[in-house]
LUMDO-384282 format. One record per residue: residue number from 1; x, y, z of N, C-alpha, C, O in turn. Coordinates in pm, whole numbers. Each point is the difference from the previous one (the first is absolute). Layout:
BEGIN
{atom NUM, {X, Y, Z}, {X, Y, Z}, {X, Y, Z}, {X, Y, Z}}
...
# end
This chain:
BEGIN
{atom 1, {1114, -145, 1835}, {-19, -85, -118}, {-85, -121, 32}, {5, -55, 110}}
{atom 2, {-84, 14, -209}, {-81, -120, 15}, {88, -123, -23}, {102, 8, -68}}
{atom 3, {-141, -119, 125}, {71, -126, -23}, {-82, -85, -96}, {-101, -59, 37}}
{atom 4, {146, 54, -162}, {-70, -75, -103}, {81, -123, -43}, {-19, -52, -110}}
{atom 5, {107, 9, 195}, {84, -116, -31}, {-86, -122, -32}, {-93, -33, 74}}
{atom 6, {124, -32, -186}, {-73, -119, -40}, {-125, 28, -81}, {-64, -93, -48}}
{atom 7, {28, 220, 32}, {-118, 36, -77}, {34, 17, -148}, {113, 33, -36}}
{atom 8, {-212, -58, -47}, {13, 21, -145}, {-102, 104, -42}, {-119, -13, 27}}
{atom 9, {168, 117, -95}, {-87, 109, -43}, {-3, 8, -152}, {98, -31, -67}}
{atom 10, {-213, 72, 14}, {-17, 31, -142}, {-43, 145, -10}, {-102, 40, 55}}
{atom 11, {182, 40, -126}, {-29, 143, -16}, {-18, 28, -148}, {92, -21, -80}}
{atom 12, {-209, 69, 42}, {-25, 32, -140}, {36, 146, -29}, {5, 83, 91}}
{atom 13, {19, -54, -218}, {34, 136, -39}, {128, 49, 62}, {5, 112, 52}}
{atom 14, {100, -195, -55}, {122, 30, 74}, {119, 35, -89}, {113, 2, 47}}
{atom 15, {-136, 27, -176}, {111, 20, -91}, {48, 142, -17}, {98, 23, -70}}
{atom 16, {-165, 74, 132}, {40, 140, -14}, {116, 36, 90}, {4, -39, 117}}
{atom 17, {90, 115, -171}, {119, 37, 78}, {-35, 82, 123}, {61, -18, 105}}
{atom 18, {-157, 106, -118}, {-37, 89, 111}, {-139, -32, 55}, {-64, 85, 61}}
{atom 19, {18, -208, -83}, {-137, -34, 30}, {-25, -53, 140}, {92, -38, 72}}
{atom 20, {-219, 38, -36}, {-44, -55, 128}, {26, -150, 5}, {40, -52, 105}}
{atom 21, {-62, -18, -216}, {20, -144, -1}, {142, -41, 34}, {22, -90, 81}}
{atom 22, {74, 158, -143}, {141, -30, 30}, {28, 26, 148}, {64, -83, 66}}
{atom 23, {-110, 196, -15}, {27, 34, 140}, {-59, -104, 94}, {64, -38, 98}}
{atom 24, {-185, -8, -126}, {-62, -102, 85}, {77, -131, -8}, {26, -62, 102}}
{atom 25, {10, 20, -223}, {71, -127, -18}, {131, 0, 77}, {32, -97, 69}}
{atom 26, {44, 205, -81}, {129, 7, 69}, {-19, 6, 151}, {77, -60, 75}}
{atom 27, {-179, 133, -31}, {-23, 8, 146}, {-40, -135, 57}, {48, -38, 107}}
{atom 28, {-135, -36, -176}, {-39, -132, 50}, {120, -94, 5}, {13, -80, 93}}
{atom 29, {74, 91, -193}, {122, -82, 1}, {92, 42, 114}, {61, -85, 65}}
{atom 30, {-50, 214, -41}, {81, 50, 111}, {-48, -58, 132}, {80, -26, 90}}
{atom 31, {-211, 8, -79}, {-59, -54, 122}, {0, -153, 4}, {-51, -59, 95}}
{atom 32, {108, -5, -197}, {23, -144, 7}, {-77, -86, -97}, {22, -121, -4}}
{atom 33, {-112, 180, -77}, {-82, -81, -91}, {73, -31, -130}, {84, 78, -45}}
{atom 34, {-115, -191, -14}, {34, -27, -139}, {-108, 68, -83}, {-118, -7, 35}}
{atom 35, {157, 72, -145}, {-95, 86, -70}, {0, -28, -150}, {103, 6, -66}}
{atom 36, {-221, -36, 14}, {-22, -13, -144}, {-53, 134, -50}, {-95, 55, 57}}
{atom 37, {156, -3, -163}, {-41, 129, -53}, {-59, -18, -139}, {47, -81, -80}}
{atom 38, {-150, 157, 53}, {-74, -11, -126}, {-18, 136, -65}, {-8, 103, 68}}
{atom 39, {3, -104, -200}, {-49, 115, -77}, {-43, -53, -135}, {26, -115, -35}}
{atom 40, {-93, 200, -40}, {-51, -43, -131}, {113, -18, -101}, {-12, -79, -93}}
{atom 41, {122, 152, 112}, {122, -15, -79}, {118, 18, 95}, {-17, 47, 112}}
{atom 42, {136, -85, -158}, {117, 8, 87}, {31, 143, 43}, {30, 25, 116}}
{atom 43, {-37, 68, -212}, {30, 141, 27}, {-122, 81, -42}, {-12, 36, -117}}
{atom 44, {-78, -5, 209}, {-128, 61, -38}, {6, 146, -37}, {-93, 51, -63}}
{atom 45, {200, 20, 101}, {9, 143, -30}, {127, 27, -80}, {105, -57, 28}}
{atom 46, {-116, 144, -126}, {115, 37, -81}, {84, 104, 72}, {-47, 67, 92}}
{atom 47, {173, -54, -136}, {89, 102, 55}, {50, -24, 140}, {18, 96, 75}}
{atom 48, {7, -222, -34}, {52, -25, 134}, {148, 36, 9}, {63, 29, -102}}
{atom 49, {-9, -31, 221}, {141, 28, 20}, {86, -108, -64}, {-46, -112, -24}}
{atom 50, {172, 147, -2}, {94, -99, -53}, {8, -118, 96}, {12, 18, 121}}
{atom 51, {-18, -137, -176}, {10, -120, 82}, {-132, -52, 53}, {-6, -110, 55}}
{atom 52, {-100, 189, -71}, {-130, -46, 48}, {-58, -99, -98}, {-21, 32, -117}}
{atom 53, {-7, -153, 164}, {-53, -108, -84}, {-138, -44, 45}, {-42, -112, -27}}
{atom 54, {-28, 200, 93}, {-137, -30, 40}, {-7, -112, 102}, {70, 1, 101}}
{atom 55, {-155, -99, -129}, {-19, -111, 93}, {130, -70, 35}, {21, -41, 114}}
{atom 56, {68, 28, -213}, {128, -69, 24}, {82, 73, 106}, {67, -64, 81}}
{atom 57, {-70, 196, -83}, {74, 77, 100}, {-60, -19, 139}, {73, -11, 98}}
{atom 58, {-206, 7, -90}, {-65, -21, 130}, {38, -138, 56}, {26, -14, 119}}
{atom 59, {-23, -86, -205}, {42, -135, 42}, {143, 4, 54}, {30, -62, 102}}
{atom 60, {58, 134, -170}, {139, 12, 45}, {8, 69, 136}, {77, -41, 86}}
{atom 61, {-156, 145, -67}, {-1, 71, 128}, {-45, -92, 113}, {58, 1, 108}}
{atom 62, {-159, -81, -135}, {-50, -92, 103}, {104, -107, 31}, {17, -40, 115}}
{atom 63, {52, -5, -218}, {105, -102, 20}, {113, 54, 87}, {55, -75, 82}}
{atom 64, {-20, 203, -97}, {107, 57, 82}, {-38, 6, 147}, {85, 12, 87}}
{atom 65, {-216, -20, -61}, {-49, -2, 138}, {-3, -142, 57}, {-42, -21, 114}}
{atom 66, {85, -75, -194}, {5, -139, 46}, {-131, -73, -11}, {-19, -104, 63}}
{atom 67, {-73, 157, -144}, {-130, -63, -15}, {-16, -54, -141}, {65, 47, -93}}
{atom 68, {-151, -146, 79}, {-30, -55, -132}, {-100, 90, -72}, {-84, 65, 62}}
{atom 69, {94, -62, -195}, {-92, 82, -77}, {-21, -60, -137}, {75, -88, -44}}
{atom 70, {-176, 135, -23}, {-37, -47, -132}, {-80, 110, -68}, {-85, 62, 63}}
{atom 71, {112, -38, -192}, {-76, 98, -77}, {-93, -73, -95}, {41, -94, -69}}
{atom 72, {-166, 137, 64}, {-98, -61, -90}, {-74, 110, -75}, {-63, 87, 60}}
{atom 73, {72, -92, -192}, {-79, 91, -82}, {-139, -59, -18}, {-15, -115, -42}}
{atom 74, {-86, 192, 73}, {-138, -45, -17}, {-93, 120, 3}, {25, 97, 72}}
{atom 75, {-130, -105, -150}, {-105, 101, -2}, {-103, -39, 106}, {-67, -102, -13}}
{atom 76, {55, 184, 117}, {-88, -37, 112}, {-147, 0, -40}, {-83, -53, 74}}
{atom 77, {50, 112, -187}, {-140, 2, -43}, {-38, -123, -82}, {-113, -11, -47}}
{atom 78, {207, -81, 29}, {-22, -122, -76}, {-1, -119, 96}, {102, -29, 63}}
{atom 79, {-215, -39, -52}, {-15, -107, 100}, {99, -114, -21}, {52, -55, 97}}
{atom 80, {-26, 20, -222}, {93, -110, -28}, {141, 39, 42}, {70, -79, 63}}
{atom 81, {-29, 200, -97}, {134, 44, 38}, {15, 10, 152}, {105, -35, 54}}
{atom 82, {-208, 82, 13}, {4, 8, 146}, {14, -139, 62}, {83, -21, 88}}
{atom 83, {-163, -73, -136}, {7, -135, 56}, {136, -64, -28}, {55, -69, 86}}
{atom 84, {-3, 91, -206}, {132, -54, -32}, {107, 60, 91}, {92, -70, 44}}
{atom 85, {-104, 199, -15}, {95, 67, 90}, {-6, -61, 140}, {103, -32, 60}}
{atom 86, {-222, 16, -9}, {-16, -56, 134}, {50, -145, 4}, {65, -40, 96}}
{atom 87, {-95, -36, -199}, {49, -138, -7}, {152, -4, 2}, {59, -87, 64}}
{atom 88, {4, 179, -135}, {147, 5, -4}, {57, 33, 138}, {101, -58, 41}}
{atom 89, {-165, 151, 29}, {47, 34, 135}, {-11, -121, 92}, {92, -30, 75}}
{atom 90, {-204, -39, -80}, {-20, -119, 84}, {101, -108, -36}, {53, -68, 88}}
{atom 91, {-28, 51, -216}, {96, -101, -44}, {140, 29, 52}, {72, -91, 39}}
{atom 92, {-33, 220, -38}, {136, 37, 40}, {15, 18, 151}, {106, -31, 55}}
{atom 93, {-211, 80, 12}, {14, 36, 142}, {-91, -81, 93}, {22, 0, 121}}
{atom 94, {-122, -67, -176}, {-85, -86, 81}, {-124, 64, 58}, {-97, -69, 29}}
{atom 95, {98, 200, -11}, {-115, 68, 60}, {13, 149, -25}, {105, 49, -39}}
{atom 96, {-215, 23, 63}, {0, 147, -4}, {-64, 48, 129}, {-113, -36, 32}}
{atom 97, {186, 118, 42}, {-49, 51, 128}, {-49, 143, -9}, {-85, 42, 79}}
{atom 98, {139, 33, -176}, {-30, 143, -10}, {-26, 33, -147}, {80, -36, -87}}
{atom 99, {-190, 103, 61}, {-30, 49, -134}, {-17, 151, 8}, {-77, 50, 81}}
{atom 100, {150, 22, -166}, {-15, 145, -11}, {-46, 32, -142}, {77, -14, -95}}
{atom 101, {-201, 56, 83}, {-56, 36, -130}, {30, 148, -27}, {-78, 89, 35}}
{atom 102, {192, -67, -99}, {44, 136, -26}, {-14, 40, -147}, {-2, 120, -30}}
{atom 103, {-9, -215, -60}, {-8, 32, -143}, {-120, 90, -28}, {-109, -21, 53}}
{atom 104, {131, 121, -138}, {-108, 91, -35}, {18, 54, -141}, {110, -2, -55}}
{atom 105, {-219, 48, -2}, {5, 54, -135}, {78, 132, -1}, {3, 73, 100}}
{atom 106, {58, -43, -214}, {78, 122, -14}, {-93, 119, -18}, {-88, -4, -85}}
{atom 107, {106, 112, 164}, {-89, 116, -14}, {26, 72, -133}, {108, -9, -57}}
{atom 108, {-209, 79, 11}, {14, 73, -124}, {-135, 40, -55}, {-58, 100, 41}}
{atom 109, {8, -180, -136}, {-124, 34, -68}, {-122, -7, 91}, {-107, 49, -36}}
{atom 110, {122, -109, 153}, {-112, -7, 94}, {-17, 128, 81}, {-103, 18, 64}}
{atom 111, {201, 70, -64}, {-6, 120, 84}, {-67, 116, -75}, {60, 103, -29}}
{atom 112, {-187, -125, 0}, {-82, 97, -74}, {-139, 4, 63}, {-36, -91, 75}}
{atom 113, {-43, 196, -105}, {-139, 0, 47}, {-77, -121, -53}, {32, -53, -106}}
{atom 114, {-131, 11, 180}, {-78, -118, -38}, {-59, 16, -140}, {-7, -97, -75}}
{atom 115, {-36, 217, 39}, {-61, 20, -131}, {99, -23, -114}, {-41, -19, -115}}
{atom 116, {171, 21, 146}, {103, -22, -102}, {68, -136, 15}, {92, -31, -76}}
{atom 117, {-136, -49, 171}, {64, -127, 29}, {-42, -107, -99}, {-120, -26, -18}}
{atom 118, {217, -37, -47}, {-30, -102, -99}, {-28, -134, 67}, {63, -35, 100}}
{atom 119, {-157, -39, -156}, {-42, -126, 59}, {116, -99, 13}, {14, -67, 102}}
{atom 120, {68, 58, -205}, {110, -96, 4}, {105, 37, 105}, {66, -87, 56}}
{atom 121, {-52, 217, -29}, {92, 44, 105}, {-55, -42, 137}, {72, -53, 84}}
{atom 122, {-202, 78, -64}, {-66, -45, 124}, {17, -151, 18}, {39, -46, 107}}
{atom 123, {-67, -30, -212}, {5, -147, 10}, {141, -49, 33}, {17, -90, 82}}
{atom 124, {83, 148, -147}, {137, -44, 24}, {39, 24, 146}, {61, -86, 63}}
{atom 125, {-95, 203, -11}, {37, 33, 137}, {-67, -93, 100}, {64, -48, 93}}
{atom 126, {-192, 21, -113}, {-71, -92, 91}, {56, -141, -11}, {10, -73, 98}}
{atom 127, {26, 35, -220}, {52, -135, -22}, {132, -22, 75}, {19, -104, 63}}
{atom 128, {70, 201, -69}, {128, -16, 68}, {-15, 18, 151}, {42, -85, 77}}
{atom 129, {-102, 196, -36}, {-3, 32, 143}, {-95, -89, 80}, {37, -49, 107}}
{atom 130, {-157, 28, -158}, {-100, -75, 77}, {6, -150, -32}, {16, -83, 89}}
{atom 131, {-28, 50, -217}, {5, -141, -36}, {134, -61, 36}, {6, -114, 46}}
{atom 132, {103, 189, -66}, {132, -52, 35}, {11, -32, 148}, {56, -104, 37}}
{atom 133, {-108, 191, 47}, {1, -25, 144}, {-83, -123, 34}, {42, -85, 78}}
{atom 134, {-161, 76, -138}, {-87, -116, 23}, {68, -131, -42}, {0, -96, 76}}
{atom 135, {56, 93, -196}, {59, -125, -50}, {118, -45, 86}, {14, -118, 32}}
{atom 136, {71, 213, 6}, {115, -37, 83}, {-45, -47, 139}, {53, -97, 53}}
{atom 137, {-151, 168, 5}, {-51, -43, 130}, {-62, -138, -8}, {26, -85, 84}}
{atom 138, {-108, 62, -185}, {-67, -130, -11}, {101, -114, -9}, {-13, -100, 71}}
{atom 139, {113, 115, -157}, {97, -107, -19}, {87, -22, 124}, {25, -114, 39}}
{atom 140, {20, 224, 23}, {90, -15, 114}, {-76, -44, 125}, {49, -84, 75}}
{atom 141, {-168, 141, -52}, {-75, -38, 120}, {-37, -148, -3}, {-2, -64, 105}}
{atom 142, {-27, 10, -221}, {-26, -144, -9}, {120, -79, 53}, {-17, -99, 72}}
{atom 143, {137, 142, -109}, {121, -68, 47}, {20, 20, 150}, {41, -93, 70}}
{atom 144, {-70, 212, -22}, {13, 26, 144}, {-94, -88, 80}, {39, -54, 104}}
{atom 145, {-162, 39, -151}, {-96, -85, 70}, {46, -145, -1}, {-8, -68, 102}}
{atom 146, {56, 21, -216}, {49, -138, -10}, {121, -23, 89}, {17, -108, 55}}
{atom 147, {68, 209, -41}, {122, -13, 80}, {-29, -1, 149}, {79, -52, 79}}
{atom 148, {-193, 109, -39}, {-47, -2, 139}, {95, 69, 97}, {10, -40, 116}}
{atom 149, {61, 144, -164}, {90, 74, 88}, {-33, 149, 3}, {82, 81, 41}}
{atom 150, {-203, -46, -84}, {-39, 140, -2}, {71, 76, -111}, {53, -60, -93}}
{atom 151, {-52, 191, 104}, {67, 80, -101}, {-38, 147, 10}, {-89, 37, 77}}
{atom 152, {158, 44, -154}, {-23, 144, -3}, {-22, 44, -144}, {81, -30, -88}}
{atom 153, {-189, 101, 64}, {-28, 58, -131}, {-5, 151, 17}, {-71, 51, 87}}
{atom 154, {146, 19, -170}, {4, 146, 4}, {-33, 53, -138}, {73, -26, -96}}
{atom 155, {-182, 99, 86}, {-42, 58, -127}, {32, 149, 0}, {-34, 71, 95}}
{atom 156, {99, -26, -201}, {34, 142, -7}, {-117, 76, -63}, {-26, -13, -120}}
{atom 157, {-41, 91, 202}, {-107, 89, -47}, {60, 140, -13}, {107, 15, -58}}
{atom 158, {-172, 86, 110}, {46, 138, -14}, {-88, 89, 87}, {-111, -38, 37}}
{atom 159, {162, 157, -5}, {-88, 98, 62}, {-114, 34, -96}, {-107, 43, 44}}
{atom 160, {130, -62, -175}, {-106, 20, -99}, {-101, -115, 2}, {-99, 4, -73}}
{atom 161, {122, -104, 155}, {-98, -104, 25}, {-85, 29, 122}, {-88, -79, 36}}
{atom 162, {114, 192, 28}, {-75, 40, 118}, {-74, 132, -21}, {-92, 33, 75}}
{atom 163, {134, 41, -178}, {-63, 129, -30}, {14, 27, -149}, {110, -9, -54}}
{atom 164, {-219, 41, -11}, {3, 26, -143}, {79, 124, -36}, {7, 95, 78}}
{atom 165, {51, -98, -197}, {81, 112, -50}, {-42, 29, -144}, {-14, -93, -79}}
{atom 166, {-6, 218, 45}, {-35, 37, -137}, {108, -47, -97}, {119, 9, 30}}
{atom 167, {-159, -57, -144}, {85, -53, -106}, {65, -134, 36}, {85, -50, -74}}
{atom 168, {-125, -7, 188}, {55, -129, 43}, {-110, -105, 13}, {18, -99, 70}}
{atom 169, {-131, 120, -136}, {-117, -85, 27}, {29, -148, -22}, {-37, -83, 84}}
{atom 170, {101, 49, -194}, {29, -141, -28}, {94, -57, 105}, {-20, -111, 50}}
{atom 171, {122, 187, -17}, {98, -44, 99}, {-65, -12, 138}, {18, -99, 70}}
{atom 172, {-94, 202, -33}, {-69, -5, 130}, {-93, -120, 9}, {-4, -68, 102}}
{atom 173, {-71, 43, -208}, {-92, -114, 1}, {74, -130, 24}, {-46, -86, 75}}
{atom 174, {163, 72, -137}, {77, -124, 17}, {54, -12, 142}, {2, -109, 57}}
{atom 175, {42, 219, -1}, {61, -6, 133}, {-106, -9, 111}, {26, -62, 104}}
{atom 176, {-145, 123, -125}, {-112, -24, 91}, {-37, -149, -3}, {-26, -60, 104}}
{atom 177, {25, 2, -224}, {-36, -142, -15}, {96, -88, 77}, {-41, -99, 61}}
{atom 178, {169, 133, -64}, {99, -81, 72}, {-26, 2, 150}, {16, -102, 66}}
{atom 179, {-57, 216, -13}, {-30, 6, 143}, {-121, -88, 34}, {4, -74, 98}}
{atom 180, {-109, 81, -178}, {-116, -85, 24}, {34, -147, -14}, {-43, -83, 80}}
{atom 181, {120, 51, -180}, {44, -139, -20}, {83, -47, 119}, {-16, -113, 47}}
{atom 182, {105, 199, 1}, {83, -34, 116}, {-86, -33, 121}, {27, -98, 70}}
{atom 183, {-128, 178, -45}, {-86, -24, 116}, {-77, -131, -13}, {-13, -75, 97}}
{atom 184, {-38, 48, -216}, {-76, -125, -21}, {89, -122, 16}, {-35, -96, 68}}
{atom 185, {152, 101, -132}, {91, -115, 7}, {48, -21, 144}, {15, -114, 44}}
{atom 186, {9, 222, 28}, {46, -13, 139}, {-101, -77, 84}, {39, -82, 84}}
{atom 187, {-168, 108, -106}, {-102, -72, 76}, {-6, -148, -40}, {-26, -86, 84}}
{atom 188, {49, 58, -210}, {-8, -138, -47}, {115, -87, 51}, {-21, -116, 34}}
{atom 189, {142, 174, -28}, {118, -84, 27}, {54, 17, 140}, {98, -66, 36}}
{atom 190, {-159, 153, 45}, {43, 13, 138}, {4, -132, 76}, {96, -24, 73}}
{atom 191, {-198, -63, -89}, {2, -128, 71}, {118, -89, -37}, {31, -95, 73}}
{atom 192, {34, 123, -185}, {117, -78, -41}, {131, 63, 47}, {107, -46, -38}}
{atom 193, {-116, 150, 119}, {120, 66, 49}, {68, 88, -104}, {120, 24, 7}}
{atom 194, {-196, 23, -104}, {53, 85, -106}, {-48, 142, 22}, {-120, 26, 10}}
{atom 195, {215, 66, -2}, {-32, 142, 15}, {3, 67, -136}, {89, -25, -81}}
{atom 196, {-187, 110, 55}, {-8, 72, -127}, {-18, 148, 30}, {-100, 40, 59}}
{atom 197, {196, 40, -100}, {-5, 143, 24}, {40, 77, -125}, {64, -54, -90}}
{atom 198, {-102, 180, 86}, {36, 88, -111}, {83, 116, 51}, {-23, 52, 109}}
{atom 199, {120, -12, -189}, {77, 121, 26}, {-47, 105, -99}, {-17, -28, -119}}
{atom 200, {-2, 149, 168}, {-48, 110, -84}, {105, 111, -4}, {-7, 94, 79}}
{atom 201, {103, -104, -170}, {101, 106, -8}, {-60, 129, -53}, {-95, -1, -79}}
{atom 202, {152, 112, 123}, {-23, 126, -68}, {95, 7, -119}, {61, -100, -36}}
{atom 203, {-50, 217, -24}, {92, 15, -113}, {140, -41, 44}, {53, 49, 100}}
{atom 204, {7, -140, -176}, {130, -55, 34}, {95, 26, -116}, {-37, -17, -116}}
{atom 205, {159, 57, 147}, {96, 42, -102}, {61, -122, -69}, {106, -48, 38}}
{atom 206, {-176, 0, -141}, {44, -115, -78}, {-3, 36, -149}, {-31, 114, -36}}
{atom 207, {62, -211, -49}, {-8, 22, -145}, {-141, 37, -44}, {-17, 69, -101}}
{atom 208, {-83, -113, 173}, {-138, 27, -38}, {-30, 150, 0}, {-88, 46, -73}}
{atom 209, {160, 31, 154}, {-22, 144, 4}, {32, 63, -135}, {-62, 99, -38}}
{atom 210, {159, -154, -35}, {33, 52, -132}, {-122, -4, -92}, {-28, 97, -71}}
{atom 211, {-44, -208, 74}, {-117, -15, -87}, {-115, 87, 48}, {-76, 54, -81}}
{atom 212, {63, -39, 213}, {-103, 89, 53}, {27, 145, -42}, {-92, 72, -37}}
{atom 213, {220, -32, 44}, {35, 137, -38}, {-27, 23, -148}, {-49, 107, -38}}
{atom 214, {79, -205, -45}, {-28, 13, -143}, {-150, 19, -25}, {-40, 80, -84}}
{atom 215, {-40, -155, 159}, {-145, 4, -22}, {-64, 127, 56}, {-99, 48, -56}}
{atom 216, {154, 5, 163}, {-66, 110, 71}, {63, 136, -26}, {-52, 102, 45}}
{atom 217, {163, -98, -116}, {69, 127, -25}, {-90, 96, -79}, {-68, -42, -93}}
{atom 218, {68, 169, 129}, {-77, 99, -77}, {50, 8, -144}, {114, -35, -30}}
{atom 219, {-199, 82, -57}, {36, 15, -141}, {123, 89, -12}, {7, 108, 59}}
{atom 220, {90, -154, -139}, {121, 77, -23}, {112, -29, 97}, {109, 55, -14}}
{atom 221, {-133, -141, 114}, {103, -36, 98}, {25, -150, -10}, {-95, -79, 1}}
{atom 222, {220, 40, -10}, {33, -142, -9}, {-18, -68, 135}, {6, 65, 105}}
{atom 223, {-27, -195, -109}, {-10, -77, 123}, {126, 10, 84}, {-6, 6, 122}}
{atom 224, {122, -5, -189}, {128, 11, 70}, {8, 130, 79}, {47, 1, 113}}
{atom 225, {-93, 108, -175}, {4, 130, 68}, {-107, 9, 109}, {20, 67, 102}}
{atom 226, {-133, -134, -124}, {-112, 9, 95}, {22, -87, 122}, {-55, 29, 107}}
{atom 227, {133, -135, -120}, {17, -98, 108}, {42, 63, 133}, {-65, -26, 102}}
{atom 228, {173, 107, -98}, {40, 58, 130}, {-108, 87, 63}, {-20, -3, 121}}
{atom 229, {-50, 81, -204}, {-105, 86, 54}, {-116, -83, 55}, {-59, 35, 102}}
{atom 230, {27, -145, -170}, {-107, -86, 46}, {34, -62, 135}, {-83, -3, 90}}
{atom 231, {206, -44, -76}, {42, -59, 126}, {4, 105, 111}, {-41, -26, 113}}
{atom 232, {91, 144, -146}, {7, 107, 100}, {-139, 41, 47}, {-21, 22, 119}}
{atom 233, {-72, -11, -213}, {-136, 38, 36}, {-63, -106, 90}, {-67, 34, 98}}
{atom 234, {87, -160, -131}, {-57, -107, 82}, {63, 1, 139}, {-70, -13, 100}}
{atom 235, {203, 28, -94}, {69, -1, 129}, {-50, 111, 91}, {-2, -15, 122}}
{atom 236, {-37, 127, -181}, {-48, 114, 80}, {-131, -31, 70}, {-37, 69, 95}}
{atom 237, {-34, -172, -141}, {-128, -37, 59}, {14, -111, 104}, {-97, -35, 67}}
{atom 238, {218, -20, -53}, {24, -115, 87}, {48, 48, 137}, {89, 85, 9}}
{atom 239, {-149, -138, 96}, {38, 42, 135}, {150, -18, 26}, {62, 82, 67}}
{atom 240, {-4, -190, -121}, {141, -28, 22}, {90, 77, -95}, {123, -6, 11}}
{atom 241, {-182, 80, -105}, {76, 91, -83}, {75, -60, -117}, {87, 65, -57}}
{atom 242, {-117, -189, 21}, {67, -63, -114}, {-89, -108, -58}, {-92, -48, 65}}
{atom 243, {122, 10, -189}, {-69, -114, -59}, {63, -128, 53}, {108, 2, 58}}
{atom 244, {-176, -113, -78}, {50, -128, 49}, {118, -49, -82}, {13, 31, -119}}
{atom 245, {72, -105, 183}, {107, -74, -65}, {-38, -148, -1}, {-74, -45, 88}}
{atom 246, {123, -32, -186}, {-37, -141, -4}, {27, -74, 131}, {-75, -91, 37}}
{atom 247, {181, 129, 34}, {32, -69, 125}, {-104, 25, 108}, {-17, -83, 90}}
{atom 248, {-55, 196, -98}, {-109, 23, 96}, {-106, -109, -13}, {-53, -49, 99}}
{atom 249, {24, 12, -222}, {-100, -104, -25}, {57, -136, 38}, {-71, -85, 55}}
{atom 250, {199, 65, -84}, {64, -129, 29}, {1, -32, 149}, {-20, -115, 40}}
{atom 251, {43, 217, 42}, {2, -25, 144}, {-137, -46, 50}, {-9, -88, 86}}
{atom 252, {-96, 149, -139}, {-135, -42, 39}, {-28, -141, -48}, {-60, -80, 72}}
{atom 253, {103, 48, -194}, {-20, -135, -53}, {73, -103, 84}, {-51, -109, 23}}
{atom 254, {171, 143, 23}, {76, -93, 84}, {-74, -28, 130}, {-7, -115, 45}}
{atom 255, {-49, 219, 16}, {-77, -19, 122}, {-121, -89, -24}, {-26, -92, 77}}
{atom 256, {-48, 119, -183}, {-120, -78, -29}, {34, -143, -43}, {-87, -87, 4}}
{atom 257, {210, 63, -44}, {45, -135, -36}, {45, -81, 120}, {18, -122, -9}}
{atom 258, {0, 188, 121}, {59, -64, 117}, {-105, -46, 100}, {-118, 30, -13}}
{atom 259, {165, -105, 112}, {-89, -48, 106}, {-50, 114, 89}, {-96, -17, 75}}
{atom 260, {161, 134, -84}, {-43, 116, 78}, {-140, 46, -41}, {-67, 71, 76}}
{atom 261, {23, -110, -194}, {-131, 44, -50}, {-104, -112, 2}, {-100, 6, -72}}
{atom 262, {124, -109, 153}, {-85, -119, -5}, {-147, 25, 33}, {-86, -79, -39}}
{atom 263, {55, 186, 111}, {-140, 26, 35}, {-56, 118, -79}, {-101, 59, 39}}
{atom 264, {165, -26, -149}, {-46, 108, -87}, {-41, -58, -134}, {80, -65, -67}}
{atom 265, {-204, 88, 28}, {-43, -47, -131}, {-115, 88, -51}, {-76, 56, 79}}
{atom 266, {65, -47, -210}, {-105, 79, -61}, {24, 150, 4}, {-91, 78, -28}}
{atom 267, {214, -38, 62}, {30, 142, 12}, {39, 60, -134}, {47, -70, -90}}
{atom 268, {-66, 202, 78}, {58, 76, -111}, {80, 112, 65}, {-56, 97, 51}}
{atom 269, {187, -112, -53}, {89, 86, 78}, {55, 113, -86}, {76, -27, -93}}
{atom 270, {-113, 152, 120}, {55, 110, -79}, {144, 31, 41}, {26, 34, 115}}
{atom 271, {65, -47, -210}, {141, 33, 23}, {26, 124, -84}, {46, -9, -114}}
{atom 272, {-77, 125, 171}, {-10, 121, -82}, {44, 126, 72}, {-27, 111, -47}}
{atom 273, {95, -126, 159}, {53, 117, 68}, {-103, 94, 59}, {33, 112, 40}}
{atom 274, {-159, -158, -35}, {-105, 82, 62}, {-86, 77, -97}, {-82, 82, 42}}
{atom 275, {98, -105, -174}, {-86, 71, -93}, {-144, -51, 9}, {-95, 70, -37}}
{atom 276, {80, -193, 86}, {-130, -54, 41}, {14, -51, 142}, {103, -54, 38}}
{atom 277, {-209, 72, 40}, {3, -46, 139}, {-131, -68, 33}, {-19, -47, 112}}
# end
């Protein structure tokens, strides 16, 4: 385990019960960090388990680990909301040491051939995935530089940010952009002791898979029925024989948040069981 005692982390897109954001937030808290969790709404996905209250539940989980936490609803694609969120974190905790840009647009209408892709769908996806990452990095890195204690920035890209996929053009474009942005920012802020890296998960078994199955299911087959077959087909292509779990991504994020990664920056790390090498 990493030692993140005394660190303050901000994790965006953390309101899903089975999501990567929740897993990262809880793992960072387990390793000693105080963690602020964000999402665009308190409960971003419908149909959660009984007792699941979205961001509020994640805050409760972090509290049971003996760490401080705070939930902030904010749209990461809105500069004013992002700045207000960062100001609130600084007001409550004094500094931000770790930023995890996990928030992403919901898959669905973007998973079509380019000739059928609607402009507003393209724009929305780029606004959330790319602009959201930029706005959060800009606001938090300014605070990190002012604090003069370095910091860790982790941007969640995708294996689809390293290799194009048919019917994923808008998504791939956004995730390729995040990798390029990560490399540029890493060079700019390295002299301030700030590490900037990207994690590139493969298909991960989260709520987002439900929307992917709905979008990609063959005619006459429901997304619910197609989901297991889609996961099974993907797992058959993975060297490790399974799709990723949110905790697989969380463990990598914990490492990149720790002092163990102090000489690593500008990387895009595929966490995908070997489907890309």
